[in-house]
C-alpha positions as CSV (number, residue, x, y, z in Angstrom):
1,M,18.7,6.2,-2.6
2,D,21.1,3.5,-1.4
3,H,24.3,4.1,-3.3
4,R,24.4,0.4,-4.3
5,I,21.0,0.7,-6.0
6,L,22.4,3.5,-8.2
7,F,25.6,1.6,-8.7
8,W,23.9,-1.5,-10.1
9,F,21.2,0.3,-12.0
10,F,23.5,1.0,-14.8
11,A,25.3,-2.3,-14.5
12,L,22.2,-4.5,-14.8
13,V,20.7,-2.4,-17.6
14,L,23.8,-1.8,-19.7
15,L,26.3,-4.5,-19.0
16,T,24.0,-7.5,-19.5
17,S,24.8,-7.5,-23.3
18,A,28.2,-5.9,-23.2
19,G,30.2,-9.0,-23.3
20,D,31.0,-10.4,-19.8
21,I,34.6,-11.4,-19.4
22,A,34.0,-14.0,-16.6
23,H,34.4,-17.5,-18.0
24,G,34.8,-20.9,-16.4
25,E,32.4,-23.2,-14.5
26,V,29.2,-21.4,-13.6
27,V,28.0,-23.4,-10.6
28,G,26.2,-20.8,-8.5
29,Q,22.5,-20.7,-9.4
30,P,20.1,-17.8,-9.3
31,G,18.3,-17.6,-5.9
32,A,21.3,-19.0,-4.0
33,A,21.4,-17.5,-0.4
34,I,24.5,-15.4,0.2
35,D,25.0,-16.9,3.6
36,N,25.3,-20.4,2.0
37,L,27.4,-19.3,-1.0
38,F,31.0,-20.3,-1.6
39,V,33.3,-19.1,-4.3
40,T,36.2,-21.1,-5.9
41,I,39.2,-19.0,-6.6
42,D,42.4,-20.0,-8.6
43,L,44.7,-17.5,-7.1
44,P,48.3,-16.9,-8.3
45,R,50.7,-18.4,-5.8
46,T,52.4,-15.0,-5.4
47,S,49.1,-13.3,-4.5
48,A,48.2,-16.2,-2.1
49,Q,51.4,-15.8,-0.3
50,Q,50.5,-12.2,0.5
51,Q,47.2,-13.3,2.2
52,I,46.7,-14.8,5.6
53,L,44.7,-17.8,4.6
54,P,43.1,-20.3,7.0
55,P,44.1,-23.8,6.0
56,S,40.4,-24.8,5.7
57,V,39.9,-22.6,2.6
58,I,42.9,-24.1,0.7
59,V,41.5,-27.1,-1.3
60,G,44.5,-27.8,-3.6
61,T,46.4,-26.5,-6.6
62,A,45.0,-25.7,-10.1
63,A,48.4,-25.5,-11.7
64,D,52.0,-25.1,-10.5
65,D,51.6,-21.4,-10.1
66,L,47.9,-21.4,-8.9
67,V,46.5,-22.1,-5.4
68,R,42.8,-23.2,-5.4
69,L,40.6,-21.7,-2.6
70,R,37.0,-22.3,-1.6
71,V,35.9,-19.3,0.4
72,P,32.5,-18.4,2.0
73,V,31.2,-15.3,0.3
74,K,30.0,-13.9,3.7
75,S,33.6,-14.1,5.1
76,E,34.7,-10.8,6.7
77,Q,38.2,-12.2,7.4
78,L,38.8,-12.8,3.7
79,A,36.9,-9.8,2.3
80,G,40.2,-8.5,0.8
81,L,40.7,-11.6,-1.4
82,P,40.8,-10.7,-5.1
83,L,38.1,-12.4,-7.3
84,A,39.4,-10.5,-10.3
85,E,41.8,-7.7,-11.3
86,V,41.5,-4.7,-13.5
87,D,44.7,-2.7,-14.3
88,K,46.4,-4.6,-11.4
89,E,43.7,-3.3,-9.0
90,P,41.8,-6.1,-7.2
91,V,38.0,-6.6,-7.4
92,T,37.6,-8.0,-3.9
93,L,35.3,-10.5,-2.3
94,G,34.0,-7.7,0.0
95,E,33.3,-5.5,-3.0
96,F,31.4,-8.3,-4.7
97,R,29.4,-9.0,-1.5
98,R,28.5,-5.3,-1.0
99,A,27.3,-5.2,-4.6
100,I,24.9,-8.2,-4.3
101,A,23.6,-7.7,-0.7
102,P,21.4,-4.8,0.4
103,A,23.0,-2.8,3.3
104,G,20.9,-4.4,6.1
105,H,21.7,-7.9,4.9
106,E,25.4,-7.2,4.6
107,R,25.6,-5.8,8.1
108,G,23.9,-9.0,9.4
109,E,20.8,-7.1,10.5
110,E,18.4,-9.1,8.3
111,P,18.4,-12.6,6.9
112,S,20.5,-13.2,3.8
113,P,18.5,-12.8,0.5
114,G,18.9,-15.0,-2.5
115,I,21.0,-13.7,-5.4
116,K,19.1,-12.5,-8.4
117,G,20.9,-13.8,-11.4
118,N,24.0,-16.0,-11.8
119,P,26.8,-14.9,-9.4
120,M,29.5,-15.5,-12.0
121,E,27.8,-13.3,-14.5
122,F,27.3,-10.7,-11.7
123,L,31.1,-10.8,-11.1
124,G,31.7,-10.3,-14.9
125,R,29.5,-7.2,-14.8
126,L,31.4,-5.9,-11.8
127,V,34.7,-6.3,-13.7
128,N,33.2,-4.5,-16.7
129,M,32.1,-1.7,-14.4
130,R,35.6,-1.4,-13.0
131,L,37.0,-1.0,-16.6
132,I,34.6,1.8,-17.3
133,V,35.4,3.5,-14.0
134,R,39.1,3.2,-14.7
135,E,38.7,4.9,-18.0
136,A,36.5,7.6,-16.5
137,R,39.4,8.4,-14.1
138,E,41.9,8.3,-16.9
139,I,40.0,11.0,-18.9
140,G,39.6,13.2,-15.7
141,L,35.9,12.7,-15.0
142,D,36.7,12.3,-11.3
143,E,38.1,15.8,-11.2
144,L,34.9,17.5,-12.5
145,P,33.4,19.8,-9.8
146,E,30.0,18.2,-10.0
147,I,31.5,14.8,-9.4
148,R,33.5,16.0,-6.5
149,N,30.6,17.8,-5.0
150,N,28.4,14.8,-5.4
151,V,30.9,12.5,-3.6
152,D,31.6,15.1,-0.9
153,S,27.9,15.5,-0.2
154,F,27.5,11.7,0.0
155,S,30.5,11.4,2.4
156,R,29.2,14.0,4.8
157,K,25.7,12.5,4.8
158,T,27.1,9.0,5.3
159,L,29.3,10.1,8.2
160,R,26.3,11.7,10.0
161,E,24.0,8.7,9.4
162,T,26.7,6.3,10.6
163,L,27.2,8.3,13.8
164,I,23.4,8.3,14.4
165,L,23.1,4.6,13.8
166,R,26.1,3.9,16.1
167,Y,24.6,6.0,18.9
168,A,21.1,4.6,18.6
169,K,22.2,1.0,18.2
170,G,22.3,0.3,22.0
171,V,19.0,2.0,22.7
172,E,16.3,-0.6,23.5
173,A,12.5,-0.3,23.5
174,D,10.6,0.9,26.6
175,E,8.5,-2.1,27.6
176,A,5.7,0.2,28.6
177,D,5.6,1.6,25.1
178,V,5.7,-1.9,23.7
179,A,2.7,-3.0,25.7
180,R,0.7,0.2,24.8
181,L,1.5,0.0,21.1
182,Y,0.8,-3.7,21.0
183,R,-2.6,-3.3,22.7
184,E,-3.5,-0.5,20.2
185,A,-2.5,-2.7,17.3
186,I,-4.5,-5.8,18.3
187,R,-7.7,-4.0,19.3
188,E,-10.7,-4.8,17.1
189,W,-14.2,-3.3,17.2
190,R,-17.5,-4.4,15.9
191,I,-19.3,-1.1,15.1
192,K,-22.4,0.4,13.5
193,A,-22.0,3.6,11.6
194,L,-24.2,6.0,9.7
195,L,-23.0,8.2,7.0
196,F,-25.0,11.5,6.4
197,K,-24.7,13.9,3.4
198,E,-26.0,16.8,5.5
199,E,-24.6,17.8,8.8
200,K,-28.0,19.0,10.1
201,D,-29.4,15.4,9.5
202,A,-26.5,13.9,11.5
203,D,-27.1,16.4,14.3
204,A,-30.8,15.6,14.3
205,F,-30.0,11.8,14.5
206,Q,-27.7,12.3,17.4
207,G,-30.4,14.4,19.1
208,D,-32.9,11.6,18.8
209,V,-30.5,9.1,20.3
210,Q,-29.7,11.4,23.2
211,A,-33.4,11.9,23.7
212,G,-33.9,8.2,24.3
213,M,-34.3,6.5,20.9
214,T,-32.1,3.5,20.3
215,F,-29.3,3.8,17.9
216,E,-30.8,1.0,15.8
217,G,-34.3,2.5,15.8
218,A,-33.1,6.0,14.9
219,A,-30.8,4.5,12.2
220,K,-33.7,2.6,10.6
221,K,-35.7,5.8,10.5
222,Y,-33.0,8.0,8.9
223,V,-32.0,5.3,6.4
224,S,-35.6,4.8,5.3
225,E,-36.0,8.5,4.8
226,G,-32.9,8.5,2.6
227,K,-31.0,10.8,4.9
228,A,-28.3,8.3,5.9
229,V,-26.5,5.2,4.6
230,A,-25.7,2.4,7.1
231,R,-22.0,1.4,7.4
232,G,-20.4,-1.3,9.6
233,G,-22.0,-4.1,11.5
234,Q,-21.9,-6.4,8.5
235,D,-22.4,-10.0,9.6
236,G,-20.7,-9.4,13.0
237,E,-17.5,-8.2,11.2
238,F,-14.7,-6.7,13.4
239,V,-12.5,-3.9,12.1
240,K,-8.9,-3.3,13.0
241,A,-7.3,0.1,13.4
242,K,-4.9,-0.5,10.5
243,D,-7.9,-1.1,8.2
244,I,-9.6,2.2,8.8
245,S,-8.6,5.9,8.5
246,P,-6.5,7.3,11.4
247,E,-9.2,9.8,12.1
248,M,-11.9,7.2,12.4
249,G,-9.6,5.0,14.4
250,E,-9.1,7.8,17.0
251,K,-12.8,8.3,17.3
252,I,-13.5,4.6,17.8
253,A,-10.7,4.1,20.3
254,A,-12.0,6.9,22.4
255,L,-15.4,5.2,22.8
256,E,-16.6,2.8,25.5
257,V,-18.5,-0.3,24.3
258,G,-22.1,0.7,23.8
259,S,-21.4,4.4,23.5
260,V,-22.1,6.7,20.5
261,S,-19.6,9.1,19.0
262,P,-20.2,12.8,18.3
263,V,-20.8,13.8,14.7
264,F,-17.6,14.1,12.8
265,R,-16.7,15.0,9.2
266,T,-15.3,12.3,6.9
267,G,-14.4,12.5,3.2
268,A,-17.8,11.4,2.1
269,G,-19.9,13.4,4.5
270,F,-20.7,13.3,8.3
271,T,-20.5,10.1,10.4
272,V,-21.8,8.8,13.7
273,I,-20.5,5.6,15.2
274,K,-21.7,3.2,17.8
275,V,-19.2,0.6,19.3
276,E,-21.0,-2.7,19.7
277,E,-18.1,-4.8,21.0
278,M,-14.3,-4.7,21.5
279,R,-11.8,-7.6,21.5
280,L,-8.1,-8.2,21.5
281,S,-6.7,-10.4,18.7
282,E,-3.3,-11.7,19.6
283,S,-0.7,-11.5,16.9
284,T,3.1,-12.3,16.9
285,E,3.6,-10.0,13.9
286,A,1.9,-7.1,15.7
287,L,4.1,-7.6,18.7
288,V,7.2,-7.5,16.6
289,Q,6.0,-4.3,14.9
290,A,5.1,-2.8,18.2
291,R,8.5,-3.5,19.6
292,Q,10.2,-1.9,16.6
293,R,8.0,1.2,16.8
294,A,8.7,1.5,20.5
295,R,12.4,1.1,19.9
296,N,12.2,3.9,17.2
297,F,10.5,6.1,19.8
298,S,13.3,5.4,22.3
299,Q,16.0,6.0,19.8
300,N,14.4,9.3,18.7
301,T,14.2,10.4,22.3
302,A,17.8,9.6,22.9
303,L,18.9,11.5,19.7
304,E,16.9,14.5,20.9
305,G,19.1,14.6,23.9
306,Y,22.3,13.7,22.0
307,L,22.2,16.7,19.7
308,P,22.2,19.4,22.5
309,Q,25.2,17.7,24.0
310,L,27.1,17.9,20.7
311,I,26.0,21.6,20.1
312,S,27.2,22.4,23.6
313,K,30.5,20.5,22.9
314,Y,31.4,22.1,19.6
315,V,29.3,25.1,18.8
316,T,29.3,28.8,19.9
317,V,26.4,31.0,18.7
318,D,26.4,34.8,18.6
319,N,23.0,35.0,20.3
320,A,22.9,38.8,20.2
321,L,23.4,38.9,16.4
322,F,20.9,36.0,15.9
323,T,18.2,37.8,17.9
324,K,18.4,41.1,16.0
325,L,18.6,39.5,12.5
326,D,15.6,40.4,10.4
327,F,15.1,38.4,7.2
328,G,11.7,39.9,6.4
329,G,10.5,43.3,5.3
330,S,11.2,43.0,1.6
331,E,12.8,40.8,-1.1
332,D,15.6,43.3,-1.4
333,N,16.4,42.9,2.3
334,F,16.5,39.1,2.0
335,L,18.8,39.4,-1.0
336,R,21.1,41.5,1.2
337,M,21.1,38.8,3.8
338,L,22.2,36.3,1.2
339,K,25.3,38.3,0.8
340,D,26.0,39.0,4.5
341,D,29.3,37.3,5.6
342,R,29.0,38.1,9.3
343,E,29.7,35.1,11.5
344,I,26.6,33.9,13.4
345,A,28.1,30.7,14.9
346,R,31.4,28.9,15.2
347,V,32.0,25.1,15.1
348,E,35.2,24.1,16.7
349,G,37.9,23.6,14.1
350,E,35.5,24.3,11.2
351,E,34.5,27.2,8.9
352,P,32.1,29.5,10.7
353,V,28.4,29.7,9.9
354,T,27.5,33.0,8.3
355,V,24.3,35.0,8.0
356,S,24.5,34.3,4.3
357,Q,24.4,30.5,4.9
358,L,21.5,31.0,7.4
359,A,19.6,33.0,4.8
360,Q,20.1,30.2,2.3
361,G,18.9,27.7,4.8
362,I,15.7,29.7,5.4
363,R,15.1,30.0,1.6
364,E,15.4,26.2,1.2
365,Q,12.5,25.8,3.7
366,F,10.1,27.7,1.4
367,Y,9.7,25.3,-1.5
368,H,7.3,27.5,-3.4
369,G,9.2,30.8,-3.0
370,L,9.6,33.5,-0.4
371,E,7.4,36.2,-1.8
372,K,4.2,35.2,0.1
373,A,6.1,34.6,3.4
374,I,7.7,38.1,3.1
375,E,4.3,39.6,2.5
376,Q,2.8,37.8,5.5
377,G,5.8,38.6,7.8
378,T,6.5,34.9,8.6
379,V,10.1,34.6,7.3
380,N,11.7,35.1,10.7
381,E,9.7,32.3,12.1
382,R,12.1,29.9,10.2
383,K,15.3,31.4,11.7
384,L,15.6,29.0,14.6
385,S,14.8,25.8,12.7
386,A,17.1,26.8,9.8
387,L,20.0,27.5,12.2
388,S,19.3,24.3,14.1
389,Q,19.5,22.2,10.9
390,I,22.8,23.8,9.9
391,L,24.3,23.3,13.3
392,A,23.0,19.8,13.7
393,K,24.7,18.7,10.5
394,R,28.0,20.4,11.5
395,A,28.0,19.0,15.0
396,F,27.1,15.4,13.9
397,L,29.9,15.7,11.2
398,K,32.4,17.0,13.7
399,E,31.6,14.2,16.2
400,A,31.7,11.5,13.5
401,R,35.2,12.6,12.5
402,A,36.2,12.8,16.2
403,Q,35.2,9.2,16.6
404,G,37.2,8.2,13.6
405,I,34.3,7.0,11.5
406,D,35.8,8.6,8.4
407,K,38.8,6.1,8.8
408,T,36.7,2.9,9.1
409,P,36.8,0.4,6.2
410,E,32.9,0.4,6.1
411,F,32.9,4.2,5.5
412,L,35.7,4.2,3.0
413,D,34.1,1.3,1.1
414,A,30.8,3.0,0.9
415,V,32.3,6.2,-0.5
416,A,34.4,4.3,-3.0
417,D,31.3,2.4,-4.2
418,Y,29.3,5.6,-4.5
419,E,32.1,7.3,-6.4
420,N,32.3,4.4,-8.8
421,A,28.6,4.7,-9.3
422,V,28.8,8.4,-10.1
423,L,31.8,7.9,-12.4
424,F,30.0,5.2,-14.3
425,G,27.0,7.4,-14.7
426,A,29.1,10.3,-15.8
427,F,30.9,8.2,-18.4
428,V,27.5,7.0,-19.8
429,E,26.2,10.6,-20.0
430,K,29.3,12.4,-21.3
431,V,31.0,9.7,-23.4
432,L,28.6,7.0,-24.4
433,K,25.3,8.8,-25.0
434,P,26.8,11.5,-27.3
435,E,28.0,8.6,-29.6
436,I,24.5,7.4,-30.1
437,K,23.0,8.5,-33.4
438,I,19.5,7.3,-34.5
439,A,18.0,8.0,-37.9
440,P,14.3,7.7,-38.7
441,S,15.2,4.8,-41.0
442,D,16.8,2.9,-38.0
443,L,13.4,2.9,-36.3
444,R,11.5,1.8,-39.3
445,K,14.0,-1.0,-40.0
446,Y,13.9,-2.2,-36.4
447,Y,10.1,-2.2,-36.4
448,E,9.8,-4.2,-39.6
449,G,12.5,-6.7,-38.4
450,H,10.7,-7.3,-35.0
451,I,7.1,-7.0,-36.1
452,D,6.1,-9.8,-33.8
453,Q,7.0,-7.7,-30.8
454,Y,4.8,-4.9,-32.0
455,S,1.6,-6.8,-32.8
456,Y,-1.7,-7.2,-31.2
457,P,-1.9,-10.8,-29.8
458,E,-4.1,-13.5,-31.3
459,M,-7.3,-13.8,-29.3
460,V,-10.0,-16.4,-29.1
461,K,-13.5,-17.0,-27.6
462,Y,-14.5,-20.6,-27.1
463,D,-17.1,-22.6,-25.2
464,S,-16.8,-26.2,-24.0
465,I,-18.9,-29.2,-23.2
466,V,-17.1,-31.5,-20.7
467,F,-17.8,-35.2,-20.6
468,G,-16.7,-38.0,-18.3
469,S,-15.8,-40.4,-21.1
470,A,-14.2,-40.2,-24.5
471,S,-17.0,-42.0,-26.2
472,A,-19.6,-39.5,-25.0
473,A,-17.4,-36.6,-26.1
474,Q,-16.8,-38.2,-29.5
475,A,-20.6,-38.8,-30.0
476,A,-21.4,-35.2,-29.2
477,L,-18.6,-34.0,-31.5
478,D,-20.0,-36.0,-34.4
479,K,-23.5,-34.6,-33.9
480,L,-22.2,-31.0,-33.6
481,R,-20.2,-31.3,-36.8
482,K,-23.4,-32.5,-38.6
483,G,-25.3,-29.4,-37.5
484,T,-26.7,-30.0,-34.0
485,D,-27.1,-26.7,-32.1
486,S,-24.3,-26.3,-29.6
487,R,-26.5,-24.7,-27.0
488,W,-29.0,-27.5,-27.2
489,M,-26.2,-30.0,-27.0
490,K,-24.7,-28.4,-23.9
491,A,-28.2,-28.3,-22.2
492,N,-29.2,-31.9,-23.1
493,A,-26.2,-34.2,-23.8
494,E,-25.8,-37.0,-21.4
495,G,-22.6,-38.0,-19.7
496,Q,-21.5,-34.4,-18.9
497,V,-19.4,-33.5,-15.9
498,R,-18.4,-30.2,-14.2
499,P,-15.3,-28.5,-15.6
500,V,-12.2,-28.9,-13.4
501,S,-10.8,-25.5,-14.1
502,N,-11.9,-22.2,-15.6
503,D,-10.0,-22.9,-18.8
504,E,-11.9,-26.1,-19.3
505,G,-15.2,-24.1,-18.8
506,G,-14.4,-21.8,-21.8
507,T,-13.7,-18.1,-22.0
508,G,-17.2,-16.9,-21.0
509,E,-18.4,-13.8,-22.7
510,G,-15.1,-12.3,-23.6
511,L,-12.0,-12.9,-25.7
512,V,-8.8,-14.2,-24.2
513,V,-5.2,-14.0,-25.5
514,V,-4.3,-17.3,-27.0
515,R,-0.8,-17.5,-25.6
516,S,-2.3,-17.0,-22.1
517,L,-4.1,-20.4,-22.3
518,P,-2.5,-23.7,-21.1
519,E,-0.3,-25.2,-23.8
520,A,-2.6,-28.3,-24.2
521,I,-5.6,-26.1,-25.0
522,R,-3.6,-24.0,-27.3
523,N,-2.5,-27.1,-29.2
524,A,-6.1,-28.3,-29.4
525,L,-7.3,-25.0,-30.8
526,D,-4.4,-24.7,-33.3
527,G,-5.7,-24.3,-36.8
528,A,-9.4,-24.3,-35.7
529,K,-11.5,-21.6,-37.3
530,E,-14.6,-19.8,-36.1
531,G,-17.5,-22.3,-35.9
532,D,-15.2,-25.4,-35.7
533,F,-15.6,-28.0,-33.0
534,V,-12.5,-29.9,-31.7
535,F,-11.9,-32.7,-29.3
536,Y,-9.7,-32.1,-26.3
537,R,-8.7,-34.6,-23.6
538,Q,-7.6,-33.4,-20.1
539,G,-6.1,-36.2,-18.0
540,E,-7.9,-39.5,-17.6
541,S,-11.4,-38.3,-16.7
542,S,-12.1,-35.1,-18.6
543,F,-13.0,-35.2,-22.3
544,M,-14.1,-32.0,-24.0
545,V,-15.6,-30.6,-27.1
546,L,-14.4,-27.1,-27.7
547,N,-16.5,-24.8,-29.7
548,V,-14.5,-21.9,-31.4
549,E,-17.0,-19.1,-31.3
550,K,-14.7,-16.2,-32.4
551,R,-11.1,-15.9,-33.4
552,V,-9.2,-12.7,-33.9
553,P,-5.8,-13.1,-35.6
554,S,-2.7,-11.4,-34.6
555,R,-2.0,-8.1,-36.5
556,A,0.7,-5.5,-36.5
557,Q,0.3,-2.4,-34.5
558,P,0.7,0.8,-36.6
559,F,4.3,2.1,-36.6
560,E,3.1,5.5,-35.4
561,E,1.4,3.9,-32.4
562,V,4.6,2.1,-31.2
563,Q,7.3,4.5,-32.4
564,E,8.2,5.7,-28.9
565,R,8.7,2.1,-27.7
566,V,10.8,1.3,-30.8
567,L,12.9,4.4,-30.2
568,Q,13.6,3.3,-26.6
569,Q,14.6,-0.2,-27.6
570,V,16.8,1.0,-30.5
571,Y,18.4,3.5,-28.2
572,K,19.0,0.8,-25.5
573,E,20.5,-1.6,-28.0
574,K,22.8,1.0,-29.6
575,L,23.9,2.1,-26.1
576,E,24.7,-1.6,-25.2
577,S,26.6,-2.0,-28.5
578,A,28.6,1.1,-27.8
579,L,29.4,-0.1,-24.3
580,G,30.4,-3.5,-25.7
581,D,32.8,-1.8,-28.2
582,W,34.3,0.2,-25.3
583,M,34.8,-2.9,-23.3
584,K,36.8,-4.6,-26.0
585,R,39.1,-1.6,-26.3
586,L,39.5,-1.1,-22.5
587,K,40.3,-4.8,-21.9
588,D,43.2,-4.4,-24.4
589,V,44.3,-1.1,-22.7
590,Y,44.1,-2.0,-19.0
591,G,43.9,-5.8,-18.9
592,A,41.5,-7.8,-16.8
593,K,41.9,-11.1,-15.1
594,V,39.2,-13.2,-13.3
595,Y,40.5,-15.6,-10.6
596,A,37.1,-16.8,-9.5
597,T,36.1,-19.9,-11.4
598,G,32.6,-20.6,-10.0
599,F,30.2,-20.4,-7.1
600,S,28.5,-23.2,-5.2
601,E,26.1,-23.6,-2.3
602,S,26.9,-25.3,1.0
603,A,24.4,-27.1,3.1
604,P,22.3,-24.6,5.0
């Protein structure tokens, strides 16, 4: 999971109602594109003097001690500008951008998305998050072993992934692969197929075709005898590889036009296919996808060659020991291996790889336990793959550090963001959640106070007669109210026109939720009882008589039926309330200042 997804999961769920501290003009609108977004900052003059500011971003002064800036949110040069401050530590423009932009967008690999929600409120949540994280550090949550292990694991994983991305970045697609994959993607076939329940019938059909019967003639015979069902060939329809199973796609692709496939098993039985026609359907999208797939192939091939280079550069393996190691035989033997500290490989400048670690790596490959593998004597088959995985991780990590990736701002920011996410989650689990107490009476009270949220909706069934003039509709309405049969009226009344929409045509045989209807129809039906007829006008040329055939009023759902939903909502609100109380206290303890005053869009 992307660390930012985890980071903002808690923020968006819990901080929405926790009392945002960001005030001032809210100019940025939901959906604003990040690339076109500017933030206005009233920065203390002393802080501004510590920054190297291009003259173009200085738009004036907000007060004697404040410099007003207007800065593009996407600016890398000014990523260190503080938008806010918690306990004298800045919440920077770069941190804000990382929080709102998925990783690919932030790196400029994909077009900028629109912001979901108001950016000023987003900043307020980020400040509140920082307050929680500051308190989490104060009470020592950052020193807990599980927190440190989590962050260390993320750091190692990020270093390896960054190295791989850096190495693969310059690898381009092989044009021959692009052409091959593109052709495969745009091929379409018009086929005829027969599905048989019994394999013997499929074999007999194919024998008839090989003996000289036409595919069509044999198909007609077997379908009429109930031995097969025809598939494909519907109205000259062509099928694409992406729309059929990979197995069937392979079978079809191997056939020449006019040829018949061997019998092969499918999920529903046994199939025989004839290719009637093949064509190529050009597609820009398919070409883009083919190029990306080809590039992935090239990158994977390059990485397959890169790893041996790193192993050779950093790793020494005790091949004699590795060859004679036996992890099978019995569970007791494997347990001994888990305690074996002999060195099986050395990574330059790092802790050695032990037999114990290799045994652990083997065990992790057997998700459902080792017992069966030990019985079948297959445990040792995993030795090489387990050692390769361990050494690959070590070698990639070693090279990443050698290249200084662990010193780059991007890496340090990613780790800091992840650690903040983990600390926030730990604070919620260890501090906030234990404070939440819910009594059965709390659930009942909430249910009764929000009964409209736990009710079956009002439903209605109505029919309509649509006329082209108001006078015709009114005449029909008068007759219906005097007792004329509605079905007779709909069949015989003059001046009727076709309904413009489904809603004008009535609900058909079933009931519909009243609130799902257009507002004008809801208003027309308001107060009407079963058997009532009401007049409804739609625009200038559609006049209707609505016949209320059935009406089911809203009614409360039984408490027992919705108790779990009520519990979840009460718990969420109590958690938000507890978080809000903590925010108030932490603002007093640590202090928080917001320098950003609003967001606005530039011309694209």
